[in-house]
N, CA, C and O atoms as a Tripos MOL2 file, in Angstrom:
@<TRIPOS>MOLECULE
protein
  284   283    71     0     0
PROTEIN
NO_CHARGES

@<TRIPOS>ATOM
      1 N        -130.3320   72.5720  -65.2240 N.3       1 MET1
      2 CA       -129.5780   73.0180  -66.3840 C.3       1 MET1
      3 C        -129.0010   71.7880  -67.0760 C.2       1 MET1
      4 O        -128.4190   70.9250  -66.4190 O.2       1 MET1
      5 N        -129.1560   71.7020  -68.3960 N.am      2 PRO2
      6 CA       -128.6390   70.5340  -69.1120 C.3       2 PRO2
      7 C        -127.1140   70.5100  -69.0930 C.2       2 PRO2
      8 O        -126.4580   71.5430  -68.9600 O.2       2 PRO2
      9 N        -126.5770   69.3160  -69.2260 N.am      3 ASN3
     10 CA       -125.1220   69.1770  -69.2880 C.3       3 ASN3
     11 C        -124.5950   69.8250  -70.5500 C.2       3 ASN3
     12 O        -125.1270   69.6290  -71.6430 O.2       3 ASN3
     13 N        -123.5420   70.6000  -70.3790 N.am      4 ARG4
     14 CA       -122.9240   71.2790  -71.5110 C.3       4 ARG4
     15 C        -121.4720   70.8870  -71.5800 C.2       4 ARG4
     16 O        -120.8230   70.6880  -70.5530 O.2       4 ARG4
     17 N        -120.9650   70.7750  -72.7770 N.am      5 ASP5
     18 CA       -119.5490   70.4720  -72.9610 C.3       5 ASP5
     19 C        -118.7480   71.7070  -72.5640 C.2       5 ASP5
     20 O        -118.8830   72.7620  -73.1830 O.2       5 ASP5
     21 N        -117.9190   71.5780  -71.5390 N.am      6 SER6
     22 CA       -117.1560   72.7350  -71.0470 C.3       6 SER6
     23 C        -116.1630   73.2380  -72.0890 C.2       6 SER6
     24 O        -115.7340   74.3900  -72.0320 O.2       6 SER6
     25 N        -115.8000   72.3910  -73.0290 N.am      7 ARG7
     26 CA       -114.8780   72.8290  -74.0840 C.3       7 ARG7
     27 C        -115.5090   73.8450  -75.0220 C.2       7 ARG7
     28 O        -114.7960   74.5550  -75.7320 O.2       7 ARG7
     29 N        -116.8350   73.9270  -75.0360 N.am      8 ALA8
     30 CA       -117.5340   74.8610  -75.9190 C.3       8 ALA8
     31 C        -117.2430   76.3090  -75.5450 C.2       8 ALA8
     32 O        -117.4340   77.2070  -76.3650 O.2       8 ALA8
     33 N        -116.7870   76.5500  -74.3230 N.am      9 ASP9
     34 CA       -116.5140   77.9140  -73.8710 C.3       9 ASP9
     35 C        -115.0330   78.2830  -73.9520 C.2       9 ASP9
     36 O        -114.6520   79.4050  -73.6200 O.2       9 ASP9
     37 N        -114.2040   77.3430  -74.3920 N.am     10 LEU10
     38 CA       -112.7790   77.6270  -74.5180 C.3      10 LEU10
     39 C        -112.4920   78.2700  -75.8710 C.2      10 LEU10
     40 O        -112.9790   77.7840  -76.8920 O.2      10 LEU10
     41 N        -111.7160   79.3470  -75.9040 N.am     11 PRO11
     42 CA       -111.3810   79.9780  -77.1770 C.3      11 PRO11
     43 C        -110.4700   79.0760  -78.0170 C.2      11 PRO11
     44 O        -109.5880   78.3970  -77.4910 O.2      11 PRO11
     45 N        -110.7010   79.0850  -79.3100 N.am     12 ASP12
     46 CA       -109.8780   78.3350  -80.2470 C.3      12 ASP12
     47 C        -108.5460   79.0680  -80.4240 C.2      12 ASP12
     48 O        -108.5200   80.2980  -80.4700 O.2      12 ASP12
     49 N        -107.4550   78.3310  -80.5230 N.am     13 VAL13
     50 CA       -106.1460   78.9680  -80.6460 C.3      13 VAL13
     51 C        -105.9730   79.6610  -81.9920 C.2      13 VAL13
     52 O        -105.1340   80.5540  -82.1140 O.2      13 VAL13
     53 N        -106.7420   79.2750  -83.0000 N.am     14 ARG14
     54 CA       -106.5930   79.8750  -84.3310 C.3      14 ARG14
     55 C        -107.0490   81.3310  -84.3680 C.2      14 ARG14
     56 O        -106.3670   82.1850  -84.9340 O.2      14 ARG14
     57 N        -108.2060   81.6110  -83.7610 N.am     15 ASP15
     58 CA       -108.7550   82.9630  -83.8690 C.3      15 ASP15
     59 C        -109.3750   83.4900  -82.5790 C.2      15 ASP15
     60 O        -109.8620   84.6210  -82.5530 O.2      15 ASP15
     61 N        -109.3670   82.7060  -81.5220 N.am     16 GLY16
     62 CA       -109.8930   83.1600  -80.2440 C.3      16 GLY16
     63 C        -111.3920   83.0460  -80.0990 C.2      16 GLY16
     64 O        -111.9390   83.4650  -79.0790 O.2      16 GLY16
     65 N        -112.0810   82.4900  -81.0920 N.am     17 LEU17
     66 CA       -113.5270   82.3220  -81.0070 C.3      17 LEU17
     67 C        -113.8720   81.0320  -80.2720 C.2      17 LEU17
     68 O        -113.1900   80.0170  -80.4100 O.2      17 LEU17
     69 N        -114.9420   81.0950  -79.4930 N.am     18 THR18
     70 CA       -115.4440   79.8790  -78.8590 C.3      18 THR18
     71 C        -116.3720   79.1690  -79.8470 C.2      18 THR18
     72 O        -116.7600   79.7360  -80.8690 O.2      18 THR18
     73 N        -116.7170   77.9360  -79.5310 N.am     19 HIS19
     74 CA       -117.6290   77.1830  -80.3980 C.3      19 HIS19
     75 C        -118.9670   77.9110  -80.5270 C.2      19 HIS19
     76 O        -119.5410   77.9810  -81.6140 O.2      19 HIS19
     77 N        -119.4530   78.4460  -79.4220 N.am     20 ARG20
     78 CA       -120.7350   79.1460  -79.4440 C.3      20 ARG20
     79 C        -120.6800   80.4050  -80.3170 C.2      20 ARG20
     80 O        -121.6220   80.6900  -81.0570 O.2      20 ARG20
     81 N        -119.5890   81.1500  -80.2310 N.am     21 GLU21
     82 CA       -119.4260   82.3450  -81.0710 C.3      21 GLU21
     83 C        -119.3550   81.9530  -82.5460 C.2      21 GLU21
     84 O        -119.9140   82.6310  -83.4080 O.2      21 GLU21
     85 N        -118.6670   80.8610  -82.8160 N.am     22 ARG22
     86 CA       -118.5350   80.3980  -84.2010 C.3      22 ARG22
     87 C        -119.8940   80.0040  -84.7780 C.2      22 ARG22
     88 O        -120.1650   80.2700  -85.9490 O.2      22 ARG22
     89 N        -120.7510   79.3740  -83.9690 N.am     23 VAL23
     90 CA       -122.0900   79.0030  -84.4260 C.3      23 VAL23
     91 C        -122.9100   80.2500  -84.7360 C.2      23 VAL23
     92 O        -123.6000   80.3010  -85.7540 O.2      23 VAL23
     93 N        -122.8390   81.2540  -83.8670 N.am     24 VAL24
     94 CA       -123.5810   82.5000  -84.1020 C.3      24 VAL24
     95 C        -123.1120   83.1530  -85.4020 C.2      24 VAL24
     96 O        -123.9390   83.5750  -86.2100 O.2      24 VAL24
     97 N        -121.8200   83.2390  -85.6100 N.am     25 LEU25
     98 CA       -121.3050   83.8630  -86.8330 C.3      25 LEU25
     99 C        -121.6700   83.0690  -88.0790 C.2      25 LEU25
    100 O        -122.0000   83.6520  -89.1130 O.2      25 LEU25
    101 N        -121.6140   81.7440  -87.9890 N.am     26 TRP26
    102 CA       -121.9560   80.9090  -89.1390 C.3      26 TRP26
    103 C        -123.4280   81.0720  -89.4960 C.2      26 TRP26
    104 O        -123.7740   81.2100  -90.6690 O.2      26 TRP26
    105 N        -124.3020   81.0570  -88.4800 N.am     27 CYS27
    106 CA       -125.7310   81.2420  -88.7270 C.3      27 CYS27
    107 C        -126.0130   82.6190  -89.3240 C.2      27 CYS27
    108 O        -126.8230   82.7510  -90.2410 O.2      27 CYS27
    109 N        -125.3470   83.6290  -88.8050 N.am     28 LEU28
    110 CA       -125.5070   84.9790  -89.3420 C.3      28 LEU28
    111 C        -125.1060   85.0330  -90.8110 C.2      28 LEU28
    112 O        -125.8110   85.6240  -91.6300 O.2      28 LEU28
    113 N        -123.9910   84.4250  -91.1400 N.am     29 SER29
    114 CA       -123.5210   84.4070  -92.5260 C.3      29 SER29
    115 C        -124.5070   83.6940  -93.4450 C.2      29 SER29
    116 O        -124.8210   84.1840  -94.5300 O.2      29 SER29
    117 N        -124.9940   82.5350  -93.0030 N.am     30 GLU30
    118 CA       -125.9430   81.7680  -93.8200 C.3      30 GLU30
    119 C        -127.2490   82.5300  -94.0300 C.2      30 GLU30
    120 O        -127.8010   82.5230  -95.1300 O.2      30 GLU30
    121 N        -127.7390   83.1780  -92.9910 N.am     31 LEU31
    122 CA       -128.9790   83.9480  -93.1150 C.3      31 LEU31
    123 C        -128.7950   85.1590  -94.0180 C.2      31 LEU31
    124 O        -129.6920   85.4930  -94.7920 O.2      31 LEU31
    125 N        -127.6490   85.8190  -93.9310 N.am     32 GLN32
    126 CA       -127.3980   86.9580  -94.8050 C.3      32 GLN32
    127 C        -127.3620   86.5230  -96.2650 C.2      32 GLN32
    128 O        -127.8990   87.2110  -97.1330 O.2      32 GLN32
    129 N        -126.7380   85.3970  -96.5340 N.am     33 LYS33
    130 CA       -126.7170   84.8780  -97.9130 C.3      33 LYS33
    131 C        -128.1340   84.5900  -98.3980 C.2      33 LYS33
    132 O        -128.4920   84.9360  -99.5240 O.2      33 LYS33
    133 N        -128.9310   83.9610  -97.5550 N.am     34 ALA34
    134 CA       -130.2980   83.5990  -97.9240 C.3      34 ALA34
    135 C        -131.1750   84.8270  -98.1310 C.2      34 ALA34
    136 O        -132.1320   84.7830  -98.9030 O.2      34 ALA34
    137 N        -130.8550   85.9230  -97.4480 N.am     35 ARG35
    138 CA       -131.6560   87.1500  -97.5480 C.3      35 ARG35
    139 C        -131.0770   88.1560  -98.5340 C.2      35 ARG35
    140 O        -131.4920   89.3150  -98.5510 O.2      35 ARG35
    141 N        -130.1310   87.7290  -99.3480 N.am     36 GLY36
    142 CA       -129.5570   88.6410 -100.3340 C.3      36 GLY36
    143 C        -128.7130   89.7310  -99.7070 C.2      36 GLY36
    144 O        -128.7820   90.8840 -100.1310 O.2      36 GLY36
    145 N        -127.9130   89.3870  -98.7000 N.am     37 ASP37
    146 CA       -127.0210   90.3080  -97.9850 C.3      37 ASP37
    147 C        -127.7510   91.4160  -97.2370 C.2      37 ASP37
    148 O        -127.1610   92.4480  -96.9140 O.2      37 ASP37
    149 N        -129.0340   91.2000  -96.9630 N.am     38 ARG38
    150 CA       -129.7700   92.1700  -96.1480 C.3      38 ARG38
    151 C        -129.5230   91.8930  -94.6780 C.2      38 ARG38
    152 O        -129.0460   90.8200  -94.3070 O.2      38 ARG38
    153 N        -129.8520   92.8730  -93.8440 N.am     39 HIS39
    154 CA       -129.6970   92.7150  -92.3990 C.3      39 HIS39
    155 C        -130.5670   91.5700  -91.8930 C.2      39 HIS39
    156 O        -131.6460   91.3120  -92.4270 O.2      39 HIS39
    157 N        -130.0940   90.8970  -90.8740 N.am     40 VAL40
    158 CA       -130.8100   89.7700  -90.2840 C.3      40 VAL40
    159 C        -131.3820   90.2070  -88.9330 C.2      40 VAL40
    160 O        -130.6310   90.6270  -88.0530 O.2      40 VAL40
    161 N        -132.6980   90.1110  -88.7620 N.am     41 PRO41
    162 CA       -133.2800   90.4440  -87.4540 C.3      41 PRO41
    163 C        -132.7300   89.5160  -86.3730 C.2      41 PRO41
    164 O        -132.4810   88.3380  -86.6250 O.2      41 PRO41
    165 N        -132.5460   90.0510  -85.1820 N.am     42 THR42
    166 CA       -131.9890   89.2760  -84.0790 C.3      42 THR42
    167 C        -132.8420   88.0580  -83.7570 C.2      42 THR42
    168 O        -132.3030   86.9920  -83.4580 O.2      42 THR42
    169 N        -134.1460   88.1950  -83.8110 N.am     43 GLY43
    170 CA       -135.0310   87.0640  -83.5320 C.3      43 GLY43
    171 C        -134.8430   85.9350  -84.5240 C.2      43 GLY43
    172 O        -134.8610   84.7630  -84.1490 O.2      43 GLY43
    173 N        -134.6650   86.2820  -85.7820 N.am     44 MET44
    174 CA       -134.4270   85.2770  -86.8180 C.3      44 MET44
    175 C        -133.0820   84.5900  -86.5780 C.2      44 MET44
    176 O        -132.9640   83.3720  -86.7180 O.2      44 MET44
    177 N        -132.0810   85.3720  -86.2210 N.am     45 LEU45
    178 CA       -130.7650   84.8030  -85.9330 C.3      45 LEU45
    179 C        -130.8490   83.8560  -84.7460 C.2      45 LEU45
    180 O        -130.2860   82.7620  -84.7860 O.2      45 LEU45
    181 N        -131.5440   84.2630  -83.6940 N.am     46 TYR46
    182 CA       -131.6680   83.4050  -82.5170 C.3      46 TYR46
    183 C        -132.3620   82.0920  -82.8680 C.2      46 TYR46
    184 O        -131.9480   81.0280  -82.4090 O.2      46 TYR46
    185 N        -133.4060   82.1630  -83.6700 N.am     47 GLY47
    186 CA       -134.1050   80.9460  -84.0850 C.3      47 GLY47
    187 C        -133.1980   79.9900  -84.8290 C.2      47 GLY47
    188 O        -133.2910   78.7740  -84.6570 O.2      47 GLY47
    189 N        -132.3300   80.5300  -85.6470 N.am     48 SER48
    190 CA       -131.3830   79.6940  -86.3880 C.3      48 SER48
    191 C        -130.3170   79.1200  -85.4660 C.2      48 SER48
    192 O        -129.9400   77.9570  -85.6050 O.2      48 SER48
    193 N        -129.8290   79.9180  -84.5300 N.am     49 VAL49
    194 CA       -128.7730   79.4780  -83.6110 C.3      49 VAL49
    195 C        -129.2580   78.3250  -82.7430 C.2      49 VAL49
    196 O        -128.5370   77.3430  -82.5630 O.2      49 VAL49
    197 N        -130.4800   78.4310  -82.1990 N.am     50 VAL50
    198 CA       -130.9540   77.3790  -81.2880 C.3      50 VAL50
    199 C        -131.2780   76.0860  -82.0190 C.2      50 VAL50
    200 O        -131.4900   75.0590  -81.3740 O.2      50 VAL50
    201 N        -131.3230   76.1050  -83.3460 N.am     51 GLU51
    202 CA       -131.4550   74.8580  -84.0970 C.3      51 GLU51
    203 C        -130.1590   74.0550  -84.0290 C.2      51 GLU51
    204 O        -130.1640   72.8430  -84.2490 O.2      51 GLU51
    205 N        -129.0480   74.7290  -83.7230 N.am     52 HIS52
    206 CA       -127.7390   74.0760  -83.7290 C.3      52 HIS52
    207 C        -127.1310   73.9030  -82.3430 C.2      52 HIS52
    208 O        -126.3670   72.9650  -82.1140 O.2      52 HIS52
    209 N        -127.4620   74.7990  -81.4200 N.am     53 ILE53
    210 CA       -126.8410   74.7620  -80.0980 C.3      53 ILE53
    211 C        -127.8190   75.3470  -79.0820 C.2      53 ILE53
    212 O        -128.5680   76.2740  -79.3920 O.2      53 ILE53
    213 N        -127.8060   74.8020  -77.8730 N.am     54 ASP54
    214 CA       -128.6690   75.2950  -76.8120 C.3      54 ASP54
    215 C        -128.0680   76.5740  -76.2380 C.2      54 ASP54
    216 O        -126.9580   76.5700  -75.7060 O.2      54 ASP54
    217 N        -128.8270   77.6760  -76.3560 N.am     55 MET55
    218 CA       -128.3080   78.9630  -75.9070 C.3      55 MET55
    219 C        -129.4760   79.8600  -75.5310 C.2      55 MET55
    220 O        -130.5060   79.8580  -76.2060 O.2      55 MET55
    221 N        -129.3240   80.6210  -74.4640 N.am     56 SER56
    222 CA       -130.3730   81.5610  -74.0820 C.3      56 SER56
    223 C        -130.2490   82.8380  -74.9160 C.2      56 SER56
    224 O        -129.2230   83.0950  -75.5470 O.2      56 SER56
    225 N        -131.3040   83.6110  -74.8980 N.am     57 ILE57
    226 CA       -131.2900   84.8830  -75.6230 C.3      57 ILE57
    227 C        -130.1980   85.7890  -75.0520 C.2      57 ILE57
    228 O        -129.4700   86.4450  -75.7970 O.2      57 ILE57
    229 N        -130.0930   85.8150  -73.7230 N.am     58 ALA58
    230 CA       -129.0840   86.6580  -73.0720 C.3      58 ALA58
    231 C        -127.6680   86.2350  -73.4740 C.2      58 ALA58
    232 O        -126.8070   87.0860  -73.6970 O.2      58 ALA58
    233 N        -127.4250   84.9240  -73.5650 N.am     59 ASP59
    234 CA       -126.1080   84.4410  -73.9890 C.3      59 ASP59
    235 C        -125.7840   84.9090  -75.4010 C.2      59 ASP59
    236 O        -124.6690   85.3520  -75.6760 O.2      59 ASP59
    237 N        -126.7730   84.8080  -76.3010 N.am     60 MET60
    238 CA       -126.5220   85.2310  -77.6730 C.3      60 MET60
    239 C        -126.2830   86.7370  -77.7460 C.2      60 MET60
    240 O        -125.4270   87.1960  -78.5020 O.2      60 MET60
    241 N        -127.0320   87.4990  -76.9680 N.am     61 GLN61
    242 CA       -126.8390   88.9470  -76.9660 C.3      61 GLN61
    243 C        -125.4580   89.3170  -76.4440 C.2      61 GLN61
    244 O        -124.8320   90.2420  -76.9630 O.2      61 GLN61
    245 N        -124.9710   88.6100  -75.4270 N.am     62 ARG62
    246 CA       -123.6120   88.8620  -74.9290 C.3      62 ARG62
    247 C        -122.5760   88.5610  -76.0050 C.2      62 ARG62
    248 O        -121.5980   89.2940  -76.1540 O.2      62 ARG62
    249 N        -122.7880   87.4960  -76.7450 N.am     63 ILE63
    250 CA       -121.8610   87.1480  -77.8240 C.3      63 ILE63
    251 C        -121.8880   88.2250  -78.9030 C.2      63 ILE63
    252 O        -120.8350   88.6400  -79.3890 O.2      63 ILE63
    253 N        -123.0730   88.6780  -79.2780 N.am     64 LEU64
    254 CA       -123.1700   89.7200  -80.3070 C.3      64 LEU64
    255 C        -122.4960   91.0090  -79.8590 C.2      64 LEU64
    256 O        -121.8020   91.6480  -80.6490 O.2      64 LEU64
    257 N        -122.6890   91.3970  -78.6050 N.am     65 VAL65
    258 CA       -122.0400   92.6120  -78.1020 C.3      65 VAL65
    259 C        -120.5220   92.4460  -78.1270 C.2      65 VAL65
    260 O        -119.7950   93.3710  -78.4880 O.2      65 VAL65
    261 N        -120.0540   91.2670  -77.7420 N.am     66 ARG66
    262 CA       -118.6050   91.0260  -77.7410 C.3      66 ARG66
    263 C        -118.0310   91.0870  -79.1600 C.2      66 ARG66
    264 O        -116.9680   91.6670  -79.3810 O.2      66 ARG66
    265 N        -118.7420   90.4870  -80.1150 N.am     67 LEU67
    266 CA       -118.2360   90.4320  -81.4810 C.3      67 LEU67
    267 C        -118.3380   91.7680  -82.2020 C.2      67 LEU67
    268 O        -117.4540   92.1350  -82.9760 O.2      67 LEU67
    269 N        -119.4270   92.4930  -81.9410 N.am     68 VAL68
    270 CA       -119.6380   93.7660  -82.6240 C.3      68 VAL68
    271 C        -118.9220   94.8920  -81.9020 C.2      68 VAL68
    272 O        -118.4590   95.8490  -82.5230 O.2      68 VAL68
    273 N        -118.8380   94.7700  -80.6060 N.am     69 GLY69
    274 CA       -118.2210   95.8130  -79.8020 C.3      69 GLY69
    275 C        -119.2950   96.7260  -79.2510 C.2      69 GLY69
    276 O        -120.3300   96.9340  -79.8850 O.2      69 GLY69
    277 N        -119.0560   97.2580  -78.1020 N.am     70 ASP70
    278 CA       -120.0060   98.1330  -77.4360 C.3      70 ASP70
    279 C        -119.4490   99.5430  -77.4900 C.2      70 ASP70
    280 O        -118.6240   99.9340  -76.6640 O.2      70 ASP70
    281 N        -119.9170  100.3060  -78.4820 N.am     71 THR71
    282 CA       -119.3980  101.6620  -78.6530 C.3      71 THR71
    283 C        -120.3470  102.7070  -78.1310 C.2      71 THR71
    284 O        -120.0520  103.9000  -78.2030 O.2      71 THR71
@<TRIPOS>BOND
     1     1     2 1
     2     2     3 1
     3     3     4 2
     4     3     5 am
     5     5     6 1
     6     6     7 1
     7     7     8 2
     8     7     9 am
     9     9    10 1
    10    10    11 1
    11    11    12 2
    12    11    13 am
    13    13    14 1
    14    14    15 1
    15    15    16 2
    16    15    17 am
    17    17    18 1
    18    18    19 1
    19    19    20 2
    20    19    21 am
    21    21    22 1
    22    22    23 1
    23    23    24 2
    24    23    25 am
    25    25    26 1
    26    26    27 1
    27    27    28 2
    28    27    29 am
    29    29    30 1
    30    30    31 1
    31    31    32 2
    32    31    33 am
    33    33    34 1
    34    34    35 1
    35    35    36 2
    36    35    37 am
    37    37    38 1
    38    38    39 1
    39    39    40 2
    40    39    41 am
    41    41    42 1
    42    42    43 1
    43    43    44 2
    44    43    45 am
    45    45    46 1
    46    46    47 1
    47    47    48 2
    48    47    49 am
    49    49    50 1
    50    50    51 1
    51    51    52 2
    52    51    53 am
    53    53    54 1
    54    54    55 1
    55    55    56 2
    56    55    57 am
    57    57    58 1
    58    58    59 1
    59    59    60 2
    60    59    61 am
    61    61    62 1
    62    62    63 1
    63    63    64 2
    64    63    65 am
    65    65    66 1
    66    66    67 1
    67    67    68 2
    68    67    69 am
    69    69    70 1
    70    70    71 1
    71    71    72 2
    72    71    73 am
    73    73    74 1
    74    74    75 1
    75    75    76 2
    76    75    77 am
    77    77    78 1
    78    78    79 1
    79    79    80 2
    80    79    81 am
    81    81    82 1
    82    82    83 1
    83    83    84 2
    84    83    85 am
    85    85    86 1
    86    86    87 1
    87    87    88 2
    88    87    89 am
    89    89    90 1
    90    90    91 1
    91    91    92 2
    92    91    93 am
    93    93    94 1
    94    94    95 1
    95    95    96 2
    96    95    97 am
    97    97    98 1
    98    98    99 1
    99    99   100 2
   100    99   101 am
   101   101   102 1
   102   102   103 1
   103   103   104 2
   104   103   105 am
   105   105   106 1
   106   106   107 1
   107   107   108 2
   108   107   109 am
   109   109   110 1
   110   110   111 1
   111   111   112 2
   112   111   113 am
   113   113   114 1
   114   114   115 1
   115   115   116 2
   116   115   117 am
   117   117   118 1
   118   118   119 1
   119   119   120 2
   120   119   121 am
   121   121   122 1
   122   122   123 1
   123   123   124 2
   124   123   125 am
   125   125   126 1
   126   126   127 1
   127   127   128 2
   128   127   129 am
   129   129   130 1
   130   130   131 1
   131   131   132 2
   132   131   133 am
   133   133   134 1
   134   134   135 1
   135   135   136 2
   136   135   137 am
   137   137   138 1
   138   138   139 1
   139   139   140 2
   140   139   141 am
   141   141   142 1
   142   142   143 1
   143   143   144 2
   144   143   145 am
   145   145   146 1
   146   146   147 1
   147   147   148 2
   148   147   149 am
   149   149   150 1
   150   150   151 1
   151   151   152 2
   152   151   153 am
   153   153   154 1
   154   154   155 1
   155   155   156 2
   156   155   157 am
   157   157   158 1
   158   158   159 1
   159   159   160 2
   160   159   161 am
   161   161   162 1
   162   162   163 1
   163   163   164 2
   164   163   165 am
   165   165   166 1
   166   166   167 1
   167   167   168 2
   168   167   169 am
   169   169   170 1
   170   170   171 1
   171   171   172 2
   172   171   173 am
   173   173   174 1
   174   174   175 1
   175   175   176 2
   176   175   177 am
   177   177   178 1
   178   178   179 1
   179   179   180 2
   180   179   181 am
   181   181   182 1
   182   182   183 1
   183   183   184 2
   184   183   185 am
   185   185   186 1
   186   186   187 1
   187   187   188 2
   188   187   189 am
   189   189   190 1
   190   190   191 1
   191   191   192 2
   192   191   193 am
   193   193   194 1
   194   194   195 1
   195   195   196 2
   196   195   197 am
   197   197   198 1
   198   198   199 1
   199   199   200 2
   200   199   201 am
   201   201   202 1
   202   202   203 1
   203   203   204 2
   204   203   205 am
   205   205   206 1
   206   206   207 1
   207   207   208 2
   208   207   209 am
   209   209   210 1
   210   210   211 1
   211   211   212 2
   212   211   213 am
   213   213   214 1
   214   214   215 1
   215   215   216 2
   216   215   217 am
   217   217   218 1
   218   218   219 1
   219   219   220 2
   220   219   221 am
   221   221   222 1
   222   222   223 1
   223   223   224 2
   224   223   225 am
   225   225   226 1
   226   226   227 1
   227   227   228 2
   228   227   229 am
   229   229   230 1
   230   230   231 1
   231   231   232 2
   232   231   233 am
   233   233   234 1
   234   234   235 1
   235   235   236 2
   236   235   237 am
   237   237   238 1
   238   238   239 1
   239   239   240 2
   240   239   241 am
   241   241   242 1
   242   242   243 1
   243   243   244 2
   244   243   245 am
   245   245   246 1
   246   246   247 1
   247   247   248 2
   248   247   249 am
   249   249   250 1
   250   250   251 1
   251   251   252 2
   252   251   253 am
   253   253   254 1
   254   254   255 1
   255   255   256 2
   256   255   257 am
   257   257   258 1
   258   258   259 1
   259   259   260 2
   260   259   261 am
   261   261   262 1
   262   262   263 1
   263   263   264 2
   264   263   265 am
   265   265   266 1
   266   266   267 1
   267   267   268 2
   268   267   269 am
   269   269   270 1
   270   270   271 1
   271   271   272 2
   272   271   273 am
   273   273   274 1
   274   274   275 1
   275   275   276 2
   276   275   277 am
   277   277   278 1
   278   278   279 1
   279   279   280 2
   280   279   281 am
   281   281   282 1
   282   282   283 1
   283   283   284 2
@<TRIPOS>SUBSTRUCTURE
     1 MET1         2 RESIDUE 1 A MET
     2 PRO2         6 RESIDUE 1 A PRO
     3 ASN3        10 RESIDUE 1 A ASN
     4 ARG4        14 RESIDUE 1 A ARG
     5 ASP5        18 RESIDUE 1 A ASP
     6 SER6        22 RESIDUE 1 A SER
     7 ARG7        26 RESIDUE 1 A ARG
     8 ALA8        30 RESIDUE 1 A ALA
     9 ASP9        34 RESIDUE 1 A ASP
    10 LEU10       38 RESIDUE 1 A LEU
    11 PRO11       42 RESIDUE 1 A PRO
    12 ASP12       46 RESIDUE 1 A ASP
    13 VAL13       50 RESIDUE 1 A VAL
    14 ARG14       54 RESIDUE 1 A ARG
    15 ASP15       58 RESIDUE 1 A ASP
    16 GLY16       62 RESIDUE 1 A GLY
    17 LEU17       66 RESIDUE 1 A LEU
    18 THR18       70 RESIDUE 1 A THR
    19 HIS19       74 RESIDUE 1 A HIS
    20 ARG20       78 RESIDUE 1 A ARG
    21 GLU21       82 RESIDUE 1 A GLU
    22 ARG22       86 RESIDUE 1 A ARG
    23 VAL23       90 RESIDUE 1 A VAL
    24 VAL24       94 RESIDUE 1 A VAL
    25 LEU25       98 RESIDUE 1 A LEU
    26 TRP26      102 RESIDUE 1 A TRP
    27 CYS27      106 RESIDUE 1 A CYS
    28 LEU28      110 RESIDUE 1 A LEU
    29 SER29      114 RESIDUE 1 A SER
    30 GLU30      118 RESIDUE 1 A GLU
    31 LEU31      122 RESIDUE 1 A LEU
    32 GLN32      126 RESIDUE 1 A GLN
    33 LYS33      130 RESIDUE 1 A LYS
    34 ALA34      134 RESIDUE 1 A ALA
    35 ARG35      138 RESIDUE 1 A ARG
    36 GLY36      142 RESIDUE 1 A GLY
    37 ASP37      146 RESIDUE 1 A ASP
    38 ARG38      150 RESIDUE 1 A ARG
    39 HIS39      154 RESIDUE 1 A HIS
    40 VAL40      158 RESIDUE 1 A VAL
    41 PRO41      162 RESIDUE 1 A PRO
    42 THR42      166 RESIDUE 1 A THR
    43 GLY43      170 RESIDUE 1 A GLY
    44 MET44      174 RESIDUE 1 A MET
    45 LEU45      178 RESIDUE 1 A LEU
    46 TYR46      182 RESIDUE 1 A TYR
    47 GLY47      186 RESIDUE 1 A GLY
    48 SER48      190 RESIDUE 1 A SER
    49 VAL49      194 RESIDUE 1 A VAL
    50 VAL50      198 RESIDUE 1 A VAL
    51 GLU51      202 RESIDUE 1 A GLU
    52 HIS52      206 RESIDUE 1 A HIS
    53 ILE53      210 RESIDUE 1 A ILE
    54 ASP54      214 RESIDUE 1 A ASP
    55 MET55      218 RESIDUE 1 A MET
    56 SER56      222 RESIDUE 1 A SER
    57 ILE57      226 RESIDUE 1 A ILE
    58 ALA58      230 RESIDUE 1 A ALA
    59 ASP59      234 RESIDUE 1 A ASP
    60 MET60      238 RESIDUE 1 A MET
    61 GLN61      242 RESIDUE 1 A GLN
    62 ARG62      246 RESIDUE 1 A ARG
    63 ILE63      250 RESIDUE 1 A ILE
    64 LEU64      254 RESIDUE 1 A LEU
    65 VAL65      258 RESIDUE 1 A VAL
    66 ARG66      262 RESIDUE 1 A ARG
    67 LEU67      266 RESIDUE 1 A LEU
    68 VAL68      270 RESIDUE 1 A VAL
    69 GLY69      274 RESIDUE 1 A GLY
    70 ASP70      278 RESIDUE 1 A ASP
    71 THR71      282 RESIDUE 1 A THR
């Protein structure tokens, strides 16, 4: 497993988001803008996220469930 900055998993005091969650949200926002506010397929989002940070599919799915909520 590659070395990871342990600070990336600490929540920010401003809003409680971790660095990894912030990257996922930023990529989602950028893709939505590029697609004219249409829904973004998960595969497309994952492709954009891994351009910025090393993350498994399962990690991203856990982040999405946490952010969206599991109802």
